[in-house]
N, C-alpha and C positions, 0 to 999 in steps of 0.2 A: 680482055684483061683488065680493063678499068672497072668492070662490075665485080671481079673476083678481088680486085685489089680493095675496093670499097667494102666488100663483105667481110674481108679479113680484117679491116681497120675496125670495122663496127665490132665484130667479135673480140678483138683485143680490147676495145674500150670497155665492153661489158665485163670482161674478164677482170680489167683494172677496178671497175666500180665494185664489183663483188668483193675483191680483195680489199679494197679501201673499207667497204662496209663492214668485212669481218673484223678488221684491225680496229675500227671504231669501237664496234661492239665490245672487244677485249678490253679496250683501254676503259670504257664505262664500267665494265665488271670489276676491273681492278680498283677503279675509284670507290666503287660502292663497298668493295671488301675492306678498304682502307677506313672506312666509317662505320664499319661493323662494330657492335658492342664488345667491349673487352671482358673477359671472364670474370665473374662476380660483380659486374656492373650492369645498371639497367638504364644507361643515359639514352635520351632520344634526342635526334638532331632534327633542327629545323630545316626549313627550304633553303637557307643560307648557310647550313652547315654549322651553326652554333648550338651549344648545349644549353638547356633552360636553366636559370639561374638556381631553382629549387632542386636541381638534380646534380649540381656540381659538388655535393659533399658538404654543403653549409647547412646548419641546423635551422629548420623552419621556425618562424616567429611563434607559431603556435605550441612547438615543443619547448621553446625557450620559456614560455609563460608558466609552465608547470612546475619546474624548480624554483621559480621565484615566489609562486603562490605557496609552496611547500615551506620555504624559508621564512616567509611572513607569517604563516600559521604556527610555525615553531617558536618564533620571536614573541608572537602574541600570547602563546600559551605559557612561555617562560615569565613574561610581564604579568599576566594573571596570577600565576603562582606566588610570584614575589608579593603582588598587593595582597593577595589572601595571608600570606604569613605576616606580613607588617601589620595588617588590620587585626590579626589574632594576637599579636605581640602588644600592640597598643591597648587592646582591650583588656588583656591581663595586667598591664601596667596600670591602667585606670582603675581596675578593680582594687589592686594591691595598695595604690596610693589613697584611694578612698577609705580602705579598711585602716590604713596607718593613721589618717586624719581621725577617724572615728576613735581609735584607741587613745590617741593623743588627748583628744578632747574629754574622753572618759577618765583616763588616768593622769590628766595634767598635773594634780597636785600630789601625786603619789609620793615622790620623794621628799616633799615639804612636810607632809603628814607624818611620814616616817620618821623624820628628824625631830617632830614635836613629840613624839610619843614619850621619850625620856623625861620630859617636864611633866607628863602626865603621871609618871611614875614617881617624880619627886613629890608633887601634891598629894598623892595618895599616901605616901609614907609620912608627910607632915600632918594631913589629916588623922591618920591613925595614931600618931604621936600626941596630937592635941588631946585625945581622950584620957590620957594618963599624966600627961606634963603638968608640972606645977611651977616650972620656971618660965615665966612669960618672956623674960629678956632673951633665952635660948630659942623660944618659938619664934621671937621677931626676927632674930639673927637668921634662922632657917629660911624664913619666909623671903627675907631680903635676898638671901643667896639665890633662891630660885629665881626671884624677879631680875636680879642682875644678870643671871645666866640666860635667862629668856631674851632680855634686851640686847645683849651681844649676838644672840642668834638672829634676832630681826636685822640687826645692822649688817651682819655677815651676808644676808640674803637681800640686801639692797633697800630695806625697810627703814626709814628714819622719821622722826616726828617733825609736825609741822609747827614751827613756833608761832604761837598766837597771842598769849598774854601780854597786854600793853602794846599791841601792834595795831596799826590802822586796818580797819575791816577790808576784806577783799572778797567779793563774790566768787572769784575763782578758787579760794582756799577755805573759805569759812561759810558756815551756815549760822544764820542769827536765829537763836530761839527766844530771845527776850531782849528788852531795853529797859534800862533802870537810870535814873536821874543820878547824877554825880556833881559834887560842888567844885572839884579841881577842873579848871578850864583845859588843861593839858590832857585830861582823860575822855573829854566829849569827843565821841566819833572813833573812840579807841575801844579795844577789847578788854573788859574789865574782869571778866570770869570765863574760864573754860569748862563747858559742862562735860565735854568728851574730846579727847585729843584726836587730831587728825594725823595721817601719815601719808608719806610719799613712797612709792615704789620706784626707786630710781629717780627719773625726772616726771613720773607721772603721779597724779593725785590718786591714792589708793583709798582714802576715806577724808572728807572734809571734816574741819573741826566744827563741833557745836560750841557756839560761844553766846555771850552776853555783852551787849554793846552799851557804853555809857552815853547819856545825853543831857 
């Protein structure tokens, strides 16, 4: 009886171990199914059940660099385009201003010369009238009229005469062409004769006076 009882216990134990083994297997299969890949995903699980960082849906660093490089290239191309446009505009401006300066230099006296032409007309009429005129007084009056008209024109354009006669000699205003002896003490070192008048253009000496100095 004891032998049969032991055999029965042994068989029950084997059956129990077999049942336990089957249950453990089912539990492991369920755990494996729980960690299977979801539809549309390709995540892998390591030995501790963690999903690698590169497979969690975040954009890899190599993929992030591509948009940054494209933005940089676009900005660089835009800056190069602006530089080329500015360079072309500056070149056109330089050429235009250079031409304007050349024109100003070339035609600087155009307005003045145009205003002088009427005096040329007056002198031509006077010369023509001198051929047949017998009244010298009328001729003198005509020439005086032209002279006064031309003198007013010069004043209107900022040209005025340099006062020289009986003034002290100044190298900034006068050119001495000769020296003569004078008896008057107050005339020594002074200008006693003006060979040709000098003129100011506003505050600048347009032409020095040619003078004779007494000594």
